[in-house]
N, CA, C and O atoms as a MOPAC input file, in Angstrom:
PM7 MOZYME 1SCF
protein

 N      2.51700 1   -14.47200 1   -14.37700 1
 C      2.39000 1   -15.31200 1   -13.28100 1
 C      1.17300 1   -16.54800 1   -14.00700 1
 O      0.13500 1   -16.14600 1   -14.53300 1
 N      1.54600 1   -18.16000 1   -13.91100 1
 C      0.92000 1   -18.55000 1   -15.24000 1
 C     -0.62100 1   -18.33800 1   -14.35200 1
 O     -1.01600 1   -17.47800 1   -13.56500 1
 N     -1.42500 1   -19.98100 1   -15.10900 1
 C     -2.71200 1   -20.16600 1   -15.04900 1
 C     -3.18500 1   -20.37500 1   -13.65800 1
 O     -2.34200 1   -20.40700 1   -12.76200 1
 N     -5.14000 1   -20.60300 1   -13.23000 1
 C     -5.05700 1   -21.04100 1   -12.33500 1
 C     -4.85000 1   -22.76800 1   -11.71600 1
 O     -5.43700 1   -23.42200 1   -10.85400 1
 N     -3.52000 1   -23.10100 1   -12.81300 1
 C     -3.95300 1   -24.92100 1   -12.43400 1
 C     -3.20000 1   -24.83600 1   -10.98400 1
 O     -2.47300 1   -23.85100 1   -10.85000 1
 N     -3.26100 1   -25.51800 1   -10.15500 1
 C     -2.56900 1   -26.51800 1    -8.59900 1
 C     -0.87500 1   -26.67100 1    -9.20100 1
 O     -0.07900 1   -26.86000 1    -8.28200 1
 N     -0.59100 1   -26.64400 1    -9.84200 1
 C      0.59600 1   -26.91800 1   -10.32300 1
 C      1.65900 1   -26.18900 1   -10.86100 1
 O      2.88300 1   -26.31800 1   -10.87100 1
 N      0.15900 1   -24.69900 1   -11.68600 1
 C      1.27200 1   -23.83800 1   -12.14100 1
 C      1.79000 1   -23.89800 1   -12.88200 1
 O      2.92900 1   -23.44500 1   -12.99500 1
 N      0.58900 1   -25.03000 1   -14.44900 1
 C      0.89400 1   -24.62900 1   -15.75600 1
 C     -0.03700 1   -26.14500 1   -16.30200 1
 O     -0.99200 1   -26.82300 1   -15.92300 1
 N      1.07300 1   -26.10000 1   -17.54100 1
 C      1.10900 1   -27.47800 1   -18.34800 1
 C      0.78600 1   -28.93100 1   -17.60100 1
 O      1.45300 1   -29.90200 1   -17.95600 1
 N     -0.35800 1   -29.11200 1   -16.44000 1
 C     -0.20100 1   -30.41100 1   -16.29100 1
 C     -0.90700 1   -31.13400 1   -17.26600 1
 O     -0.24800 1   -31.94600 1   -17.91500 1
 N     -1.93500 1   -31.03300 1   -17.47700 1
 C     -2.93400 1   -31.58300 1   -18.61900 1
 C     -2.03200 1   -31.92000 1   -20.12100 1
 O     -2.59100 1   -32.50900 1   -21.04700 1
 N     -0.89100 1   -31.55900 1   -20.19300 1
 C     -0.07400 1   -32.12600 1   -21.00700 1
 C      0.64100 1   -32.69200 1   -20.79300 1
 O      1.32300 1   -32.97700 1   -21.77800 1
 N      1.13600 1   -33.35500 1   -19.36700 1
 C      1.69600 1   -34.07500 1   -19.04600 1
 C      1.36200 1   -35.36100 1   -18.37000 1
 O      2.17700 1   -35.92100 1   -17.63700 1
 N     -0.03800 1   -35.91800 1   -18.65100 1
 C     -1.00800 1   -36.72600 1   -18.47300 1
 C     -1.51400 1   -37.16100 1   -16.99200 1
 O     -1.96400 1   -38.24500 1   -16.62100 1
 N     -1.21600 1   -35.54500 1   -16.01800 1
 C     -1.43600 1   -35.56100 1   -14.50500 1
 C     -2.95000 1   -35.84000 1   -14.19700 1
 O     -3.72000 1   -35.05600 1   -14.75100 1
 N     -3.43100 1   -36.66500 1   -13.53400 1
 C     -4.79700 1   -36.44600 1   -13.14500 1
 C     -5.37400 1   -35.90300 1   -11.76100 1
 O     -6.41000 1   -35.61800 1   -11.16100 1
 N     -4.36700 1   -35.94400 1   -11.69600 1
 C     -4.92700 1   -34.07900 1   -10.10700 1
 C     -5.65900 1   -33.68600 1   -10.37500 1
 O     -6.09500 1   -34.03100 1   -11.47300 1
 N     -6.44300 1   -32.57500 1    -9.54400 1
 C     -6.93400 1   -31.57800 1    -9.12700 1
 C     -6.51900 1   -30.24500 1   -10.38700 1
 O     -5.42400 1   -30.53300 1   -10.87100 1
 N     -6.98000 1   -29.17100 1   -10.89300 1
 C     -6.87700 1   -28.55100 1   -11.20500 1
 C     -6.94100 1   -27.12700 1   -11.28600 1
 O     -6.25800 1   -26.36400 1   -11.96800 1
 N     -8.08200 1   -26.83400 1   -10.30100 1
 C     -8.11400 1   -25.77600 1    -9.69200 1
 C     -7.68700 1   -25.64800 1    -8.67800 1
 O     -7.74000 1   -26.61700 1    -7.92000 1
 N     -6.80900 1   -23.85400 1    -8.02100 1
 C     -6.57400 1   -23.78400 1    -6.84900 1
 C     -8.18500 1   -23.22100 1    -5.67700 1
 O     -9.16600 1   -22.58400 1    -6.06100 1
 N     -8.01000 1   -23.55200 1    -4.79400 1
 C     -8.75400 1   -23.22600 1    -4.14600 1
 C     -8.64700 1   -21.66600 1    -3.75100 1
 O     -7.69900 1   -21.01700 1    -4.19400 1
 N     -9.82000 1   -20.93100 1    -2.74300 1
 C     -9.50700 1   -19.42200 1    -2.42900 1
 C     -8.14800 1   -19.81600 1    -1.98400 1
 O     -7.32500 1   -19.74800 1    -2.89700 1
 N     -7.56700 1   -20.29900 1    -0.58000 1
 C     -6.72800 1   -20.18700 1    -0.12300 1
 C     -5.57000 1   -20.34700 1    -0.92600 1
 O     -4.75800 1   -19.47900 1    -0.60700 1
 N     -5.17700 1   -21.01900 1    -1.75300 1
 C     -4.03800 1   -21.14200 1    -2.35700 1
 C     -4.10900 1   -19.55800 1    -3.52400 1
 O     -3.08300 1   -18.88800 1    -3.63800 1
 N     -5.23200 1   -19.19800 1    -4.18700 1
 C     -5.02700 1   -18.44800 1    -5.03100 1
 C     -4.26300 1   -17.11000 1    -3.92300 1
 O     -3.26200 1   -16.42300 1    -4.12900 1
 N     -4.91600 1   -17.12300 1    -3.10900 1
 C     -4.52100 1   -15.86800 1    -1.98500 1
 C     -2.93200 1   -15.87100 1    -2.35900 1
 O     -2.34500 1   -15.11700 1    -3.13600 1
 N     -2.31900 1   -17.12900 1    -1.43900 1
 C     -1.04600 1   -17.31100 1    -1.30800 1
 C     -0.26400 1   -17.21400 1    -2.44700 1
 O      0.91700 1   -16.87400 1    -2.36400 1
 N     -0.82600 1   -17.49000 1    -3.56100 1
 C      0.08400 1   -17.39100 1    -5.21100 1
 C     -0.04100 1   -15.84300 1    -5.52900 1
 O      0.95600 1   -15.21100 1    -5.87700 1
 N     -1.31300 1   -15.23000 1    -5.40100 1
 C     -0.95000 1   -14.13500 1    -5.70000 1
 C     -0.54200 1   -13.00700 1    -4.78600 1
 O     -0.36000 1   -11.91600 1    -5.32500 1
 N     -0.35800 1   -13.11500 1    -3.37200 1
 C      0.37600 1   -12.74900 1    -2.80700 1
 C      2.22200 1   -12.55900 1    -3.16600 1
 O      2.79900 1   -11.57100 1    -3.61900 1
 N      2.71600 1   -13.72300 1    -2.81700 1
 C      3.43200 1   -14.57300 1    -3.78400 1
 C      4.12000 1   -13.55800 1    -4.81600 1
 O      5.29700 1   -13.20300 1    -4.86900 1
 N      3.02300 1   -13.19500 1    -5.62300 1
 C      3.29900 1   -12.49200 1    -7.22900 1
 C      3.37800 1   -11.20100 1    -7.02100 1
 O      4.20400 1   -10.51100 1    -7.61800 1
 N      2.38000 1   -10.62800 1    -5.99600 1
 C      2.68600 1    -9.17600 1    -5.69900 1
 C      4.04700 1    -8.84500 1    -5.09000 1
 O      4.56800 1    -7.83100 1    -5.55400 1
 N      4.86900 1    -9.63100 1    -3.94800 1
 C      5.90200 1    -9.31300 1    -3.42100 1
 C      6.83100 1    -9.35500 1    -4.33600 1
 O      7.57600 1    -8.38000 1    -4.43600 1
 N      7.01000 1   -10.55700 1    -5.26200 1
 C      7.96200 1   -10.49400 1    -6.31000 1
 C      7.79500 1    -9.27200 1    -7.27400 1
 O      8.84800 1    -8.98800 1    -7.84700 1
 N      6.72600 1    -8.48200 1    -7.59100 1
 C      6.00200 1    -7.55000 1    -8.35400 1
 C      7.15700 1    -6.01300 1    -7.67200 1
 O      7.80300 1    -5.08600 1    -8.16200 1
 N      6.84900 1    -6.53500 1    -6.37400 1
 C      7.90900 1    -4.82700 1    -5.50500 1
 C      9.09800 1    -4.97500 1    -5.27400 1
 O      9.87300 1    -4.04300 1    -5.05600 1
 N      9.41400 1    -6.24500 1    -5.29400 1
 C     11.17700 1    -6.06300 1    -5.55000 1
 C     11.22800 1    -5.83900 1    -6.52200 1
 O     11.63400 1    -4.67700 1    -6.50200 1
 N     11.06200 1    -6.20700 1    -7.85400 1
 C     11.05200 1    -5.82200 1    -9.45900 1
 C     10.67400 1    -4.57200 1    -9.56800 1
 O     11.55100 1    -3.99700 1   -10.21200 1
 N     10.36800 1    -4.30600 1    -9.46400 1
 C     10.28900 1    -2.77300 1    -9.11400 1
 C     11.19000 1    -1.65300 1    -8.39300 1
 O     11.75100 1    -0.69100 1    -8.91800 1
 N     11.17500 1    -1.99200 1    -7.22400 1
 C     12.35300 1    -2.05300 1    -6.45300 1
 C     13.65400 1    -2.01300 1    -6.95500 1
 O     14.31100 1    -1.01100 1    -6.67300 1
 N     14.11500 1    -2.78900 1    -7.56300 1
 C     15.29300 1    -3.05500 1    -8.74900 1
 C     15.03300 1    -1.68500 1    -9.49600 1
 O     15.54200 1    -0.56700 1    -9.41600 1
 N     13.89800 1    -2.31800 1   -10.35200 1
 C     13.75500 1    -0.91700 1   -12.15400 1
 C     14.30000 1     0.66300 1   -11.05800 1
 O     14.71700 1     1.60900 1   -11.72600 1
 N     14.28200 1     0.77400 1   -10.16100 1
 C     13.75800 1     2.15700 1    -9.64400 1
 C     15.12600 1     2.59500 1    -8.89900 1
 O     15.56400 1     3.71100 1    -8.61700 1
 N     15.73300 1     1.03700 1    -8.64600 1
 C     17.26800 1     1.36400 1    -7.93000 1
 C     18.36900 1     1.93600 1    -9.88300 1
 O     19.34000 1     2.66900 1   -10.06700 1
 N     17.64900 1     1.25300 1   -10.68200 1
 C     18.06900 1     0.55600 1   -12.25700 1
 C     18.17200 1     2.53100 1   -12.45400 1
 O     19.22300 1     3.02000 1   -12.86700 1
 N     16.92000 1     3.46700 1   -12.08600 1
 C     16.75800 1     4.70000 1   -12.53500 1
 C     17.73400 1     5.85600 1   -12.19900 1
 O     18.24500 1     6.83300 1   -12.74600 1
 N     17.71800 1     5.15500 1   -10.88700 1
 C     18.40100 1     6.34600 1    -9.80000 1
 C     19.40800 1     6.31400 1   -10.28200 1
 O     19.71200 1     7.45800 1   -10.61800 1
 N     20.42700 1     5.36000 1   -10.61700 1
 C     21.70700 1     4.79300 1   -10.69500 1
 C     22.14000 1     5.89800 1   -11.72300 1
 O     22.75200 1     6.94400 1   -11.50700 1
 N     21.50600 1     5.22000 1   -13.27100 1
 C     21.43000 1     5.92500 1   -14.25900 1
 C     21.34700 1     7.69000 1   -14.56700 1
 O     22.03100 1     8.37400 1   -15.32800 1
 N     20.23600 1     8.07600 1   -13.65300 1
 C     20.00900 1     9.71700 1   -13.07800 1
 C     21.22100 1     9.74800 1   -12.20200 1
 O     21.23400 1    10.90600 1   -11.78300 1
 N     21.91600 1     9.32100 1   -11.85800 1
 C     23.37700 1    10.43900 1   -11.28400 1
 C     24.56300 1    10.32000 1   -12.71600 1
 O     25.63200 1    10.92900 1   -12.68400 1

């Protein structure tokens, strides 16, 4: 997961002048999405382990 920048990363390196910090709601949305992505990745790892265990 990237930092707390509203564009997800290196905006300061590209000359953008928009806000840099996420609101509480934006952080919550971003963390919820990240959590769901991790759940999907864990499910894929569990499936790979099951297949290799057969």
